[in-house]
C-alpha positions in Angstrom: 110.7 -5.5 0.2 111.3 -6.6 -3.3 112.5 -10.1 -2.2 109.4 -10.6 -0.1 107.2 -9.5 -3.0 109.0 -12.0 -5.4 108.7 -14.8 -2.8 105.0 -14.0 -2.4 104.5 -14.0 -6.2 106.3 -17.3 -6.5 104.4 -18.9 -3.6 100.9 -17.6 -4.2 100.4 -16.8 -7.9 101.8 -19.7 -9.9 100.4 -22.9 -11.1 101.2 -25.9 -8.8 104.2 -27.8 -10.3 104.4 -31.5 -10.1 107.5 -33.7 -9.7 108.0 -35.9 -12.8 109.7 -38.6 -10.7 107.3 -39.2 -7.9 104.1 -37.2 -8.8 104.1 -35.0 -5.7 102.4 -31.6 -6.2 104.2 -28.6 -4.7 103.0 -25.1 -3.8 105.5 -23.4 -6.1 108.6 -23.9 -8.2 111.0 -23.2 -5.3 109.7 -26.1 -3.2 109.8 -28.4 -6.2 113.4 -27.3 -6.8 114.2 -28.0 -3.2 112.5 -31.4 -3.5 114.5 -32.3 -6.6 117.8 -31.1 -5.1 117.2 -33.2 -2.0 116.5 -36.3 -4.2 119.6 -35.8 -6.3 122.2 -34.9 -3.6 124.5 -37.8 -2.6 124.1 -36.9 1.1 120.4 -37.5 1.0 119.3 -40.6 2.7 118.2 -43.4 0.4 114.5 -43.2 0.1 112.4 -46.2 0.7 111.1 -47.5 -2.6 107.5 -46.2 -2.8 104.8 -48.0 -4.6 104.2 -46.3 -7.9 100.7 -44.9 -8.0 98.7 -44.5 -11.1 95.3 -43.0 -10.2 93.0 -42.1 -13.2 90.3 -39.6 -12.5 86.9 -41.1 -13.3 85.5 -37.7 -14.2 87.9 -36.6 -16.8 90.5 -39.4 -17.3 93.4 -37.2 -16.1 96.1 -39.3 -14.4 97.6 -38.6 -10.9 100.7 -40.1 -9.3 99.9 -39.2 -5.7 96.8 -39.5 -3.5 97.2 -35.9 -2.4 97.1 -34.5 -6.0 94.2 -36.7 -6.8 92.2 -35.7 -3.7 92.9 -32.0 -4.6 91.6 -32.5 -8.1 88.6 -34.8 -7.5 86.6 -32.1 -5.7 86.0 -30.6 -9.1 83.8 -33.5 -10.0 82.4 -34.2 -6.6 80.5 -30.9 -6.7 81.7 -29.9 -3.3 81.0 -26.3 -2.6 81.5 -24.0 0.3 78.8 -21.3 0.7 79.6 -17.9 2.1 77.7 -17.5 5.3 77.2 -13.7 4.6 76.1 -13.6 0.9 75.6 -17.2 -0.1 78.2 -17.2 -2.9 79.5 -20.7 -3.5 83.2 -21.6 -3.6 84.9 -24.8 -4.7 87.9 -24.4 -2.3 87.9 -23.5 1.4 90.8 -21.1 0.9 88.8 -19.1 -1.7 85.9 -18.9 0.8 88.3 -17.7 3.5 89.7 -14.9 1.2 86.1 -13.9 0.2 84.9 -13.7 3.9 88.0 -11.6 4.7 86.9 -9.2 1.9 83.5 -8.9 3.6 85.1 -8.1 6.9 87.4 -5.5 5.4 84.5 -3.8 3.5 82.3 -3.8 6.6 85.1 -2.3 8.7 85.3 0.5 6.0 88.9 -0.4 5.1 90.0 0.8 1.7 93.2 0.1 -0.1 94.6 3.0 -2.2 97.1 2.6 -5.0 99.8 5.2 -4.2 100.8 5.4 -7.9 97.5 6.1 -9.5 95.1 6.9 -6.7 92.6 4.2 -7.4 90.9 2.8 -4.3 89.8 -0.8 -3.6 87.5 -2.2 -0.9 89.6 -5.3 -0.5 93.3 -6.2 -0.3 92.8 -8.9 -2.9 91.4 -6.5 -5.5 94.2 -4.1 -4.8 96.8 -6.9 -5.2 95.2 -7.9 -8.5 95.4 -4.3 -9.6 99.1 -4.1 -8.8 99.8 -7.5 -10.5 97.7 -7.0 -13.6 97.3 -3.3 -14.4 99.2 -2.1 -17.4 99.9 1.1 -15.4 102.1 -0.9 -13.0 103.3 -4.0 -14.7 106.3 -3.7 -17.2 105.4 -4.6 -20.7 107.8 -7.6 -20.8 105.7 -9.2 -18.0 102.8 -9.6 -20.5 104.0 -13.0 -21.7 100.6 -14.6 -22.6 99.6 -13.8 -26.2 96.1 -14.4 -27.6 96.3 -16.7 -30.6 93.3 -15.0 -32.1 94.3 -11.3 -32.0 97.8 -11.1 -30.6 96.8 -9.1 -27.5 99.1 -9.8 -24.5 98.2 -10.5 -20.9 100.0 -10.7 -17.6 98.5 -14.1 -16.7 97.2 -17.1 -18.5 93.8 -16.8 -16.8 93.4 -13.2 -18.0 94.1 -14.4 -21.5 91.7 -17.3 -21.2 88.9 -14.9 -19.9 89.6 -12.6 -22.9 89.4 -15.5 -25.4 86.2 -16.8 -23.8 84.5 -13.4 -23.7 85.8 -11.6 -26.8 86.4 -14.5 -29.3 84.2 -17.4 -28.2 81.4 -15.3 -26.7 81.2 -17.6 -23.7 79.4 -16.2 -20.6 81.4 -17.3 -17.5 80.4 -14.7 -15.0 76.8 -13.8 -14.4 75.0 -12.2 -11.5 72.6 -14.7 -9.8 70.3 -11.8 -8.8 69.9 -9.7 -11.9 71.5 -12.1 -14.5 73.9 -9.3 -15.8 76.9 -10.8 -17.6 80.4 -9.7 -17.1 83.7 -10.3 -19.0 85.6 -10.5 -15.7 85.2 -12.2 -12.3 84.9 -8.8 -10.7 85.9 -8.5 -7.0 83.0 -8.0 -4.6 82.7 -4.3 -3.9 
């Protein structure tokens, strides 16, 4: 349903907001809003005064106000990687590895995901979902709210715009095959 789709988009595809008061990081804007409302309502129990945390990251000097947000960030500098047991591709986050291995299973099972609107097929649900979320064929023009400061081209997500700037304007190579060293403008889905 449309409401479930909107909930999914809000939960899974937005940057993680942080509370300005206590520094907690939330999965989405809705949970942050709930948190703020519970803090502001007079019926809410008075919270025990918490020790104000100020945790600077030694790797990049970014400051965190909760241990949880700091621990989530610091893995970037710790070099922790999770290898795919099937193809060896390395992932920084366990959840990305889990999604990747699910794509392997779907592809091995011969599952395909077809777009009913344009007929294009995808070997994984994640690639299909990206197609539906990012394709100009399916996304209304007003959803393209991220504009390139170099050329004015618009994108559905900030990350698509960043990839465009890196590839087209700054000529940075971000994605390269480890086998044949072919470079790509996009982090193409496996299969």
